[in-house]
Backbone as a ProteinNet text record, in pm:
[ID]
protein_1_A
[PRIMARY]
MDWNDYDAALFDLDGVITPTAVVHQRAWSAMFNAFLDSRGLAQDYTLDDYHQYVDGKPRYEGVQSFLDSRDINLPHGDPSDDPAAETVCGLGNRKNDDFERILGEEGVEPYPGSVALVDALIERGVKMAIVSSSRNAPKVLKAAGMLQHFPVIVDGAVAITRHLAGKPAPDTFLDAAVQLDVPKERAVVFEDALSGVQAGRAGRFGLVIGVDRGAGVAALTENGADMVVSDLRELL
[TERTIARY]
-947.3	-1076.3	-1171	-1267.2	-1384.8	-1475.6	-1452.1	-1482.6	-1670.5	-1720.5	-1914.3	-1918.5	-1798.2	-1844.3	-1818.8	-1773.9	-1757.9	-1770.2	-1791.3	-1839.3	-1748	-1645.7	-1533.6	-1434.8	-1359.7	-1202.2	-1113.9	-1107.8	-1036.1	-897.2	-809.2	-678	-615.1	-509.3	-372.4	-307.7	-224	-140.7	-11.5	70.6	208.8	249.8	267.2	368	220	84.4	5.4	-16.5	-27.2	-49.9	54.9	112.5	225.9	358.2	482.4	594.1	680.8	577.3	584.5	612.8	606.3	629.6	830.6	876.1	1023.9	1036.1	1016.5	1031.8	984.2	877.1	857	965.2	1014.2	1105.1	1255.4	1275.4	1400.8	1387.5	1292.7	1267.5	1252.4	1168.3	1161.4	1322.1	1418	1507	1639.5	1609.1	1692.6	1646.6	1510.4	1438.5	1547.2	1494.1	1506.5	1658.2	1741.9	1870.1	1965.7	1908.7	1941.6	1949.8	1847.1	1728.9	1806.5	1844.2	1934.5	2082.4	2120.1	2256.4	2255.8	2139.8	2200.9	2178.5	2136.9	2139.4	2248.9	2355.1	2432.1	2365.7	2284.7	2261.7	2271.3	2306	2314.6	2210.8	2255	2179.8	2141	2064.2	1997.9	1878.7	1778.1	1648	1694.1	1587.6	1623.4	1491.5	1495.5	1351.5	1264.5	1328.3	1220.9	1150.3	1199.1	1120.2	1061.5	1025.3	921.4	855.5	837.4	731.8	664.3	716.9	687.5	618.5	681.5	594.8	567.5	593.9	532.8	481.3	503.3	417.3	258.7	184.6	37.1	-31.4	63.8	30.1	1.5	-93.7	-100.2	34.7	127.2	245.8	284.4	225.1	289.3	285.7	146.8	166.8	313.7	311.8	415	517.2	606.4	674.1	660.1	551.3	591.3	590.3	509.4	529.3	668.1	754.9	918	1000.7	943.9	1035.4	1013.2	870.8	852.8	939.2	971.7	1050.8	1181.4	1244.9	1337.8	1373.5	1266.7	1221.6	1272.2	1194.1	1233	1144.6	1142.5	1019.3	1042.4	918.4	928.9	791.3	803.6	657.8	591.7	447.2	390	392.2	344.5	364.6	228.1	260.2	109	127.9	57	98.6	166.5	128.3	179.1	319.6	405.8	560.6	627.7	725	811.7	906	939	1021	1179	1163.3	1322.3	1291.4	1141.4	1126.1	1157.9	1224.6	1229	1087.9	947	818.6	795.7	739.4	680.6	604.4	538	491.9	593.6	715.4	794.7	890.6	908	958.4	868.1	734	670.3	659	684.4	735.8	828.1	934.6	1075.8	1099.6	992.5	992.7	922.5	801.5	734.4	844.8	899.7	940.5	1088.1	1164.5	1174.3	1126.6	1051	941.6	920.8	830.4	777.2	884.4	1063.2	1124.1	1168.9	1191.9	1229.1	1146.2	997.4	906.7	922.7	922.9	965	1012.3	1232.7	1292.8	1270.2	1237.1	1207.3	1085.9	966.6	822.7	831.3	709.5	691.6	546.9	608.5	555.8	474.9	324.1	268.5	306.8	277.3	308.9	262	337.7	242	106.5	149.7	37.7	-58.9	-55.8	-124.7	-241.4	-139.2	-198.2	-314.3	-302.3	-349.1	-515.6	-464.3	-570.5	-626.8	-677.9	-715.5	-772.4	-729.9	-847.8	-871.7	-862.3	-962.1	-1078.6	-1082.2	-1194.1	-1310	-1186.3	-1306.6	-1386.2	-1333.5	-1425.9	-1512.1	-1512.7	-1647.8	-1716.8	-1667.8	-1771.7	-1734	-1636.7	-1619	-1589.2	-1640.8	-1617.6	-1495.2	-1382.7	-1273	-1296.8	-1155.2	-1128.4	-1011.4	-936.6	-794	-818.9	-748.4	-723.2	-648.4	-532.1	-442.9	-403.9	-256.9	-289.7	-180.3	-108.6	-59.1	-143.9	-126.7	-166.3	-136.5	-84.8	19.4	-47.1	-185.4	-213.7	-294.8	-356.6	-402.4	-295.5	-172.6	-59.8	-12.6	31.3	107.5	-7.6	-94.6	-211.2	-195.5	-218.6	-180	-30	25.6	217.9	199.1	97	135.9	69.8	-71.2	-173.8	-250.5	-290.8	-386.5	-487	-541	-620.9	-776	-813	-933.5	-983.3	-887	-937.8	-1039.9	-1012.1	-1075.8	-1145.2	-1245.3	-1381.4	-1304.1	-1324.2	-1328.9	-1177.7	-1132.3	-975.9	-1010.2	-947.2	-985.2	-814.9	-750	-675.7	-624.1	-527.8	-500.8	-568.6	-509.9	-570.1	-780.5	-841.2	-952	-1042.1	-890.3	-946.3	-934.5	-865.1	-857.4	-946.5	-1033.6	-1156.9	-1244.6	-1230.6	-1386.5	-1388.8	-1283.6	-1266.9	-1273.9	-1176.9	-1152.7	-1012.8	-1031.6	-893.4	-832.7	-669.3	-619	-566.4	-554.4	-525.7	-445.2	-450.6	-506.6	-648.2	-714.2	-846	-875.3	-1006.3	-1102	-1125.5	-1169.2	-1257.7	-1259.2	-1124.5	-1121.3	-1157.9	-1120.3	-1150.1	-1328.1	-1390.4	-1569.9	-1585	-1514.3	-1602.4	-1574.3	-1465.8	-1479.2	-1572.7	-1593.9	-1697.9	-1880.3	-1866.9	-1981.5	-2024.5	-1895.9	-1888.3	-1910.3	-1848.2	-1904.3	-2040.6	-2094.3	-2285.9	-2219.1	-2144.4	-2135.5	-2066.8	-2212.6	-2177	-2045.2	-1964.4	-1838.2	-1787.5	-1905.9	-1882.8	-1912.1	-1927.7	-1902.5	-1754.5	-1682.8	-1550.4	-1408.6	-1327.1	-1196.1	-1090.5	-1026.5	-929.9	-768.5	-676.8	-569.4	-459.2	-357.1	-279.8	-132.5	-69	91.6	155	78.7	102.6	36.3	83.2	62.1	-53.8	-57.9	-139.1	-288	-201.8	-342.4	-449.5	-340.9	-426.2	-496.5	-478	-500.2	-634.6	-678.1	-731.5	-862.4	-793.3	-877.7	-984.9	-895.1	-984.2	-1028.4	-1002	-1076.3	-1243.7	-1274.2	-1372.8	-1451	-1381.5	-1440.7	-1527.4	-1428.4	-1458.1	-1459.7	-1489.9	-1559.8	-1364.7	-1275.1	-1138.2	-1069.2	-918.7	-821.6	-741.9	-669.2	-548	-430.1	-337.4	-213.6	-100.7	-46.1	75.2	160.4	296.8	428.4	491	538.5	626.3	760.2	708.6	910.2	835.7	672.8	683.1	646.5	679.4	661	533.8	515.1	388.7	331	381.2	376.2	312.9	320.9	320	176	200.7	72.4	-48	7.2	-97.5	-171.4	-55.2	-101.5	-147.7	-124.3	-199.3	-336.7	-398.9	-527	-549.7	-432.6	-455	-502.4	-601.1	-687.8	-582.5	-566.4	-464.1	-323.1	-224.7	-86	-84.4	-13.8	4.6	141.6	226.2	357.5	296.2	224.9	185.3	36.3	-28.6	-142	-190.9	-105.1	-117	-186.3	-129.8	-178	-326.1	-394.5	-511.3	-638.1	-575.1	-609.8	-718.7
-680.1	-592.2	-696	-657.1	-698.3	-771.3	-884	-1032.2	-987.3	-956.6	-926	-870.4	-783.4	-686.5	-738	-874.7	-875.3	-1078	-1097.6	-1238.6	-1333.7	-1280.4	-1320.1	-1268.7	-1335.3	-1291.3	-1339.7	-1242.5	-1254.4	-1293.9	-1359.3	-1398	-1362.8	-1242.7	-1275.2	-1406.6	-1495.9	-1633.7	-1589	-1568	-1496.9	-1391.9	-1442.9	-1354.4	-1309.2	-1357.7	-1344.7	-1489.2	-1581.1	-1688.7	-1833.9	-1794	-1863.3	-1768.6	-1829	-1745.4	-1726.8	-1801.8	-1826.7	-1646.3	-1540.2	-1442	-1428.8	-1454.2	-1487.2	-1589	-1706.7	-1801.4	-1698.2	-1683.3	-1534.4	-1449.3	-1335.9	-1273.2	-1316	-1449.1	-1498.4	-1572	-1643.9	-1660.4	-1497.9	-1423	-1288.8	-1229.5	-1236.6	-1192.4	-1253.7	-1417.6	-1480.9	-1484.3	-1474.9	-1457.6	-1296.8	-1172	-1096.7	-1006	-1063.7	-1035.6	-1104	-1197.7	-1290.9	-1227.2	-1162.7	-1120.3	-1002	-902.3	-789	-823.8	-926.9	-974.9	-973.5	-1049.4	-1095	-995.4	-903	-753.6	-701.2	-716.1	-648.2	-515.1	-504.7	-413.9	-426.4	-354.9	-383.4	-507.6	-545.8	-648.9	-605.2	-529.2	-396.1	-458.9	-578.8	-561.6	-628.7	-591.1	-536.1	-585.7	-585.7	-640.1	-522	-367.1	-280.6	-302.8	-319.1	-365	-448.3	-512.8	-622.4	-589.5	-516.4	-443.8	-317	-273.8	-155	-186.4	-290	-312.4	-492.8	-552	-733.8	-754.3	-750.1	-792.5	-803.5	-872.5	-889.3	-903.8	-829.6	-860.1	-962	-999.7	-1115.1	-1094	-1211.5	-1267.3	-1174.7	-1183.9	-1030.6	-924.2	-917.8	-797.6	-691	-787	-795.1	-770.4	-823.4	-869.1	-715.2	-686.3	-558	-409.6	-448.6	-331.8	-314.9	-416.8	-388	-309.2	-388.6	-397.4	-232.1	-169.4	-21.5	64.9	-1.8	85.7	84.4	25.3	27.5	28.9	64.5	110.6	44.1	-105.4	-214.7	-236.2	-295.4	-297.1	-416	-512.7	-665.1	-684.5	-757.9	-808.7	-860	-885.3	-914	-1090.6	-1135.5	-1274.2	-1355	-1455.6	-1558	-1668.4	-1650.5	-1775.5	-1925.6	-1953.1	-2029.9	-2060.9	-1926.8	-1913.5	-1973.7	-2019.4	-2134.4	-2001.9	-2078.5	-1991.1	-1926.2	-1999	-1926.4	-1828.2	-1755.2	-1675.1	-1518.5	-1468.1	-1326.9	-1227	-1258.4	-1166.7	-1148.5	-1096.9	-1031	-1192.2	-1297.8	-1363.7	-1468.5	-1529.1	-1560.5	-1599.6	-1469.9	-1414.9	-1455.5	-1422.1	-1498.8	-1649.2	-1681.8	-1836.2	-1901.2	-1832.2	-1866.4	-1812	-1759.1	-1718.9	-1807.3	-1846.2	-1975.5	-2101.7	-2160.2	-2232.1	-2250.1	-2127.8	-2123.6	-2154.9	-2037.9	-2093	-2215.9	-2275.6	-2411.8	-2525.5	-2512.8	-2577.8	-2537.8	-2414.3	-2393.1	-2448.5	-2447.2	-2491.1	-2633.7	-2682.8	-2863.3	-2906.8	-2824	-2871.8	-2805.4	-2725.1	-2667.5	-2725.1	-2704.1	-2668.9	-2546.9	-2609.9	-2423.1	-2469.9	-2397.7	-2399.2	-2240.9	-2295.9	-2151.7	-2068.4	-1934.2	-1876.1	-1897.6	-1977.7	-1965.9	-1870.8	-1739.1	-1652	-1669.9	-1706.9	-1748.8	-1829.8	-1922	-2072.7	-2023.5	-2014.6	-1928.1	-1879.1	-1765	-1655.1	-1760.6	-1846.1	-1953.7	-2036.4	-2074.6	-2179	-2131.7	-1990.7	-1911.8	-1827.6	-1789.6	-1816.2	-1929.1	-2056.4	-2174.3	-2192.1	-2158.6	-2161	-2075.2	-1969.4	-1853.8	-1860.4	-1980.4	-1948.5	-1846.1	-1794.1	-1689.9	-1772	-1711.9	-1744.5	-1724	-1806.2	-1778.6	-1808.3	-1714.3	-1706.3	-1661.4	-1786	-1692.1	-1675.5	-1520	-1435.5	-1422.4	-1436.2	-1418.7	-1430.5	-1391.9	-1327.9	-1449.5	-1513.6	-1631.4	-1741.7	-1810.5	-1954.2	-2078.7	-2066.4	-2166.5	-2220	-2088	-2095.8	-2231	-2310.6	-2440.9	-2505.4	-2497.3	-2610.5	-2593.8	-2429.1	-2384	-2464.2	-2408.5	-2435.5	-2623.6	-2660.7	-2816.8	-2845.2	-2790.1	-2813.9	-2746.2	-2675	-2620.4	-2679.6	-2745.4	-2811.5	-2749.9	-2630.3	-2580.7	-2591.8	-2639.1	-2631.5	-2678.6	-2758.4	-2772.3	-2661.5	-2581	-2476.4	-2295.5	-2332.5	-2296.4	-2288.5	-2289.2	-2373.3	-2229.8	-2127.4	-2080.2	-2022.8	-2013.9	-1970.8	-1906.2	-1769	-1708.2	-1679.5	-1765	-1760	-1673.4	-1677.4	-1594.1	-1704.4	-1844.5	-1911.8	-1898	-1878.7	-1867.4	-1679.6	-1634.6	-1456.8	-1516.6	-1564.6	-1559.2	-1629	-1738.4	-1803.3	-1763.4	-1673.3	-1542.3	-1432.5	-1405.2	-1269.2	-1142.2	-1142.4	-1065.4	-1017.6	-865.2	-793.4	-807.2	-850.7	-859.4	-715.4	-734.1	-686.7	-566.1	-399.8	-348.4	-327	-336.5	-407.6	-430.2	-425.1	-503.5	-631	-657	-784.2	-912.9	-956.9	-1086	-1040.8	-962.3	-999.7	-981.3	-902.4	-886.5	-1068.9	-1087.6	-1228.6	-1330.7	-1330.2	-1412.5	-1418.3	-1249	-1206.1	-1269.3	-1243.9	-1308.6	-1466.9	-1524	-1673	-1711.5	-1634.1	-1639.8	-1631.2	-1526.1	-1479.7	-1363.1	-1330.3	-1189.2	-1089.9	-970	-821.9	-770.3	-676.7	-693.4	-618.6	-514.2	-449.3	-511.1	-684.5	-749.8	-846.4	-795	-900.3	-824.5	-883.5	-839.9	-853.9	-739.3	-812.2	-805.8	-876.9	-953.4	-912.9	-785	-807.1	-772.7	-849	-791.3	-667	-686.5	-603.7	-484.3	-381.1	-251.1	-250.6	-306.6	-376.5	-382.5	-529.9	-575.2	-469.6	-415.6	-319.3	-189.2	-142.7	-95.3	-112.3	-265.6	-309.5	-339.6	-372.6	-311.2	-190.3	-107.4	33.5	40.3	-45.9	22.1	-57.7	-156.5	-220.8	-170.2	-87.6	-64.7	-170.1	-277.2	-341.9	-312.9	-384.7	-352.7	-316.1	-360.2	-372.5	-381	-319.7	-348.8	-404.8	-498	-501.1	-541.3	-454.9	-454.2	-582.6	-667.4	-712.3	-700	-639.9	-588.6	-691.1	-739.9	-832.3	-792.5	-635.3	-563.5	-467.7	-435.4	-330.9	-163.2	-147.2	-134.7	-95.9	-1.1	40.8	137.1	261.9	354.1	322.2	275.1	257.2	166.9	46	-11.4	60.3	150.3	283.9	389.6	432.6	505.3	492.6	329.5	260.2	213.6	224.9	196.2	80.5	73.4	-58.8	97.3	8	32.7	30.2	-77.7	-88.6	-201.2	-202	-267.9	-354.6	-433.8	-557.8	-627.4	-706.7	-742.8	-894.4	-966.2	-1103.5	-1077.1	-1212	-1205.6	-1219.8	-1322.6	-1318.5	-1205.9	-1117.3	-990.3	-973.8	-993.6	-1009	-1071.5	-1241.5	-1305.1	-1204.4
4842.4	4747.2	4748.2	4740.8	4796.2	4699.4	4685.3	4525.7	4586.1	4655.2	4638.3	4527.2	4488.9	4392.9	4256.2	4216.5	4070.7	4112.7	3967.2	3947.5	3845.7	3773.6	3712.5	3719.7	3706.1	3658.3	3522.9	3435.5	3344.9	3318	3306	3337.9	3166	3193.6	3080	3091.1	3018.1	3075.7	3131.6	3017.5	2961	3103.1	3234.1	3326.5	3471.6	3379.3	3485.6	3572.5	3468.8	3543.6	3525.6	3481.7	3438.1	3369.3	3420.8	3385	3269	3180.6	3029	2954.9	2999.7	2956.5	2931.2	3024.9	3036.5	2932.5	2905	2777.3	2675.3	2643.3	2541.4	2511.3	2617.6	2573.6	2536.2	2588.6	2553.5	2419.8	2329.5	2211.3	2104.1	2146.6	2074.7	2092.3	2174.3	2162.8	2075.2	2089.9	1973.5	1804.3	1789	1675.8	1641.1	1714.4	1660.1	1655.8	1718.4	1741.2	1635.8	1623.6	1499.3	1387.5	1368	1208.6	1209.5	1286.4	1305.1	1290.8	1329.1	1276.9	1108	1089.9	956.7	866.4	876.7	826.7	809.9	956.8	915.8	1004.7	1121.4	1158	1333.2	1445	1593.1	1630.8	1715.4	1799.9	1910.7	1889.2	1988.5	2025.1	2024.5	2114.9	2243.5	2353.5	2493.4	2524.4	2657.5	2775.7	2701.9	2695.8	2679.3	2572.9	2481.5	2325.4	2343.8	2460.8	2461.9	2543.5	2646.8	2682.4	2570.9	2535.6	2473	2304.9	2255	2143.4	2090.8	2159.1	2142.4	2266.8	2370.8	2508.5	2488.6	2490.5	2470.1	2359.1	2258.7	2097.9	2033.5	1963.5	1879.1	1778.6	1774.1	1743.7	1589	1499.2	1402.4	1398	1533.8	1476.9	1575.3	1674.8	1789.2	1668.1	1517.7	1492.8	1416.1	1346.2	1301	1358.4	1481.6	1615.4	1599.8	1611	1638.1	1551.7	1391.1	1248.8	1244.1	1280.9	1284.4	1343	1490.1	1530.8	1501.5	1371	1332.1	1219.3	1157.1	1012.2	917.5	940	864.4	811.9	698.1	566.5	542.9	555	511.8	461.4	382.2	322.3	441.1	449.8	549.2	544	446.3	455	455	481.2	484.9	648.4	692.3	808.7	821.9	684.8	671.1	587.2	620.7	541.7	654.2	578.1	646.5	737.3	859.4	992.2	860.3	784.8	674.1	665.1	621.3	538.7	589.2	505.9	577.8	517	586.4	605.2	796.9	764.5	925.8	968.6	867.7	911.1	929.4	853.6	860.9	993.2	1062.9	1184.2	1299.5	1288.7	1368	1383.5	1298.6	1325.2	1351.8	1312	1347.6	1528.9	1561.5	1737	1778.9	1719.7	1806	1818	1688.7	1702.3	1802.5	1837.7	1993.3	2065.9	2098.1	2215.7	2276.4	2165.3	2148.4	2214.5	2121.5	2211.1	2325.9	2371.4	2482	2610.7	2568.3	2675	2701.2	2596.4	2602.2	2637	2677.2	2709.9	2855.8	2910.5	3021.6	3132.2	3060.1	3099.2	3192.7	3239.8	3317	3441.8	3552.9	3669.1	3723.5	3711.8	3752.2	3864.2	3861.6	3982.9	4147.5	4251.7	4362.7	4433.4	4382.2	4394.5	4363.7	4198.9	4148.7	4173.6	4163.4	4201.4	4308.5	4435.8	4556.4	4527.4	4416	4435.9	4352.1	4212.8	4165.6	4252.7	4368	4405.3	4528.2	4590.6	4628.8	4585.6	4438.9	4341.8	4309.3	4312.4	4278.8	4385.6	4542.8	4630.4	4638.5	4598.2	4587.6	4501.6	4381.4	4240.4	4177.8	4160	4038.4	3950.1	3825.5	3745.5	3609.7	3533.5	3528.6	3377	3319.8	3194.3	3175	3040.4	3004.6	2880.7	2851	2754.5	2743.6	2608	2614.8	2431.6	2414.8	2246.9	2217.7	2282.8	2216.6	2164.6	2079.3	2034.3	2113.3	2217.9	2317.4	2426.8	2413.2	2550.7	2657.2	2520.2	2611.9	2662.9	2530.1	2567.3	2708.1	2694.1	2861	2975.2	2953.7	3084.5	3110.7	2999.5	3035.9	3070.1	3055.7	3094.4	3258.2	3293.7	3423.7	3528	3480.2	3551.4	3543.6	3514.1	3494.1	3461.3	3332.7	3225.6	3269.2	3368.5	3416.1	3486.8	3497.9	3614.8	3490.7	3360.9	3288	3164.9	3197.7	3054.8	2965.9	3011.9	2860.9	2869.2	2719.6	2641.6	2513.8	2517.6	2422.1	2397.1	2341.7	2245.7	2140.9	2082	1976.5	1878.4	1871.5	1725.3	1748.9	1910.6	1864.8	1822.9	1865.4	1802.1	1681.5	1617.8	1436.4	1387.9	1445.3	1476.5	1445.7	1591.7	1591.8	1529.4	1453.5	1393.2	1484.8	1612.3	1729.9	1718.2	1707.5	1690.1	1830	1819.3	1987.1	2044.4	2159.8	2240.7	2151.7	2191.3	2283.7	2285.2	2143.3	2170.7	2288.7	2312.3	2421.3	2327.2	2260	2198.2	2225.2	2249.7	2342.4	2461.1	2540.5	2705.6	2691.6	2626.1	2617.8	2514.9	2446.3	2406.5	2533.8	2598.3	2723.7	2784.6	2882.4	2998.3	2875	2772.1	2741.7	2699.1	2692.9	2704.7	2882.7	2924.7	3106.2	3119.7	3038.6	3092.8	3232.2	3200.4	3328.2	3236.3	3317.3	3202.5	3291.3	3190.9	3191.3	3288.1	3387.1	3472.1	3605.3	3620	3682.4	3676.1	3578.2	3571.3	3599.7	3618.7	3683.2	3585.5	3527.7	3426.4	3467.9	3477.5	3507.4	3378.2	3425	3294.4	3359.2	3266.8	3339.4	3176.3	3061.6	2992.5	2929.6	2898.2	2867.2	2772.5	2646.6	2596.7	2615.8	2738.5	2775.7	2893.4	2969.8	3032.3	2965.4	2832.4	2719.1	2719.1	2699.8	2633.5	2779.9	2844.7	2986.9	3010.3	3008.1	3010.8	2878.5	2718.4	2661.7	2665.9	2662.5	2746.9	2879.7	2913	3027.7	3140.4	3171.9	3242.9	3414.2	3523.2	3649.1	3715.3	3652.7	3750.2	3683.2	3657	3583.6	3671.6	3667	3738	3683	3741.9	3645.2	3799.1	3698.1	3762	3699.1	3784.2	3778.1	3763	3600.2	3617.5	3526.2	3528.9	3446	3419.4	3382.3	3296.7	3376.4	3476.8	3645.7	3621.1	3767	3816.6	3809.4	3723.2	3687.2	3498.3	3425.6	3291.8	3318.9	3394.6	3414.1	3445.7	3562.8	3601.3	3469.8	3431	3290.9	3171.2	3167	3043.2	3105.2	3223.2	3249	3347.9	3404.9	3534	3665.1	3730.7	3852.1	3956	3975.3	4109.1	4060	4085.4	4044.6	4149.3	4159.2	4192.8	4201.2	4237.2	4197.7	4201.9	4276.9	4281.4	4342.1	4301.9	4275.6	4459.2	4494.3	4634.2	4707.2	4706.2	4804.4	4724.6	4640	4661.9	4726.7	4821.8	4887.9	5013.9
[MASK]
++++++++++++++++++++++++++++++++++++++++++++++++++++++++++++++++++++++++++++++++++++++++++++++++++++++++++++++++++++++++++++++++++++++++++++++++++++++++++++++++++++++++++++++++++++++++++++++++++++++++++++++++++++++++++++++++++++++++++++

């Protein structure tokens, strides 16, 4: 691709810069299957459910989406709910506890190809931001040694503070472009989640690049990716 056509790169974090999507999936699987088992239901949460209902969405929206897929009704509750609470927020908080435990025990290394692209964009003077539904973005970036490269971070916590709708709405990406002072037509969106490429298409950005970490080339393309790669090194 010709980077002369673009002035900014807006990266999702989990599954694009770092392989923490795998950690998120493990945490979601542990939480959902234990919850299903506690209700006498089959422990049938799978990777397909992660891509279809959870990946890329704000945490509580992901919980609600999965519960809807199983016709399970729970009160929404409040973000301050105890992780043991049988509410949407309680389940989301339970998942986050599992995620932080796994991250603390195992740490995280960024994808080498993503590091290579980020380094190349720094040399070109391309502005960069992280746009993530996770509320743990600064913590993950710091653990991966990448925090210093992204002066703008629009994560789940920032979205709540700034009253921004989460993906698949384009609001968080649009906010990042404004903060970087770059027209959306001159910004590239990088996403591995279906909800993320949907957000990129809805925002009418200059280019939406799908990163196939399991969602599939066809699904990413159908949902809004202009092109799909398996590793960001392909774009050098």
